[in-house]
N, C-alpha and C positions, 0 to 999 in steps of 0.2 A: 498461784504459782504452779504451775504442773511439772510433773516429774517427765525427764525425757524419756522418751520412750527407745528402746530397744531397736536393732533396725533387724530387715528379715523378716520370714512368715511363719517364726514360731508364734504361738499365743504365749499373751503379756499382757500385763496390765499396768495401767496409770491413774494417778490419782491427781484431781484437777480443784481445786478451790472456787466454791461460789458462793454469793451471798446468803445460802442459804445454808454452807456449811461444805464438807468436803464429798466428793463425789469420786467413784472409781469407775475407771474404765478398763473391762477384760476384753483384747483385740484377739480377733481371731482373723489374720491376714489372709486374703489371698496373694498366689504367687503373679499373676498380671491379673491385678484386679480393674475392673471397669463403672465398678458402684461400692458403696458403702451404707449396708443396713444397718442403723442404729437402734438397738431394744432395751427397753424400758420394761422392768418388772410391775408385777402387779400390788397390792396395799396388804397383800397375805402372805407374801413368798419373796425370795429373790432371786437371782438368775441362773439357781441352781432348776428352774423350772422346767419340764425336760422339753416344752414347746423350742424353748430358748436355747437349750442344750443342742438339740436335733437340729436346728437350723445354724446355728456357729458351726455343728459337726460337718455337715452337707453342703452349706454353699460354697468356702473357698474354692471347693474345687472348681466349681461351675463362674467363677472370677466376681465372687459377691464377696468382697471384707464385711464381718461383722464384728461389730461391737456393740458389748453387753453392757449396759449402764446401769449402776446401782446409783441411788437416791442417795443423799447426803443423810436423810434418817435410818437408811439401812445400814450405810457405813458406821456411823456412828451406836449401833446396836440396839436402837429402840424398836419396840414392839408396834407401835401406831404409826401407822401415815398421816404425816398433817396435811393440811389443808388444801385443794386444788390448786386454790394460788399460790404456796408455797411450792408444790411439787413443778407448777410451769416454771418457777423463777429459777427454781435448781437447775432444769432441765434447759432454758435457756440459757445461766449461767454454762454450761461445760458446751454448749454446740459450737464454739471454738474450736475446742479441742478437736470434735466429732471433722470439721470442716476441713483442718490444718493437712492433712494427705490429699489435698486437691482434688479429690474426687466428688461425683454426685452424690446425695445424701437420701437414701430414704429415710424417712422417720415413721417408728415402729415402737410395738410394745405389745406387753398381755394384760387386758384387764383396765384396772386404773392406768398403767403405763401406754393402752391404745388410746384412753380419751387424751391423757397428755398431749402425746403427738397428733391427735385433731385436733387440739384445742390451738397448738402452736406450729403447726408443720410451716402452715402457707408464710407466716409472717416471718421464719426463720430462713425461707429459701430453700427448702426441700423439695424435691421432685415428685415424692409420694408418700403416701401412707401405707402403712401396714398393721394392721386390729386383728390383734389375735385376743379368742373371748371377748371381746368389747362385751361389757355390762352394758346393756340395753336398757334393764330395769332391775330394782334389785329383788332376789327371790321371792315369789309369791305378790308382786308389788307393777303389774304391769303397767299402772296407773302414773308409776314415777317413770317415766319415759326419759332418757337420755339421748333417745334418737336426733335432737336439733345439734347436739356435739358430733357426731357422726357426719352429718348432711352437710352442716355447714363445713367441712374441712375443705374444700376449694382445690382439691390433690385430685390425681387418680389413687383411688383408694381400694383395696382387698380386705375383706371381714373372712378371717378364717374361725367358724363358729364350729364347737362339739354340737350333734344334732340332739343330745339333752341334757343341753346347758341352761340350769336353771335361771341365769340371772339372761336368758335370752336365747330362746331357738331361734333356728335359720328362719321359718316361716314367720316368725312372730315381727322382723324387720321390716319393716317400711319401705317403698318403692324409693330412689333414689341414686345417685352419679355413682354407686360405688360396684364392684364384684365381688359374691358370695362363695365362698367355696366352703363345704362341709366334712368335717370328719364324724362318719355316722358312731352313733351309739355315745360319742363323746360328752363329759361332763365339760364344768368349769375348766380343770385342769387339762383336757383332753385325756384322762382316763377310761379305759373301756370296760365296760361290765365282760367278763368269761364266757357267760351266756350268749352275748353278743356274737361268738365265734372271729373277733376281731381282736389280733393281739395288739398291746402296744408298740410295736415294732411296725406291724402294717399302720396303724394309726398317726405315727411318726412318717412314715414314708408316703401315706396321701397328703399330711400337712407339708412336708417338704417341697413335695413335687410340686404340690399346687404353687407354694410360695414363689418356687425358682421358674416356673412358668410364667407367673406373672410379672417376675424382675426382668425376664427375659422383653418384654416389650417396653422396660423402663427404661430410658436411654438419658 
């Protein structure tokens, strides 16, 4: 049973029971929302990731509410993510809480969370998919491609990828029915080296502007 959410536009949290444990949603509501962007985290971190936080800070002013989703394994304090099937089950279990506000939902996430979104979005009735740092392959193992998950999403999809992501640089991605936005010099966490001349603030501006522009066409 979910905790009742406070009203208003202030950020707040909600816990949701799923078949894989208790998940948590941190809401960043827009004042007059037209869309909800739900974002899952990766296997190596939580919703404190710079890209997730940047989107939660920037998008509400543009009419997009943001829900940062913590999977049950993360809420429980475990250090290792479970199998993909378990992640998908947890995501599906909290979907009713994401649709409760009555807004069209864009499913998204970073890294492992992007894979979950790609695998489940169409079946859950999402409008589109946002894949941040999609892990196209394990570092140094391009033959272990996960492109099929991305290409099978079946919905309008935006991939935002760091130019130096060892899990897949933009040029490595195959052709498909998706859009690609690049954060120059960014690694898998969108960190940029000082020698690049690009600051983290500017990198996040590129990311949030790319996402906001794409979302403007999603209704």
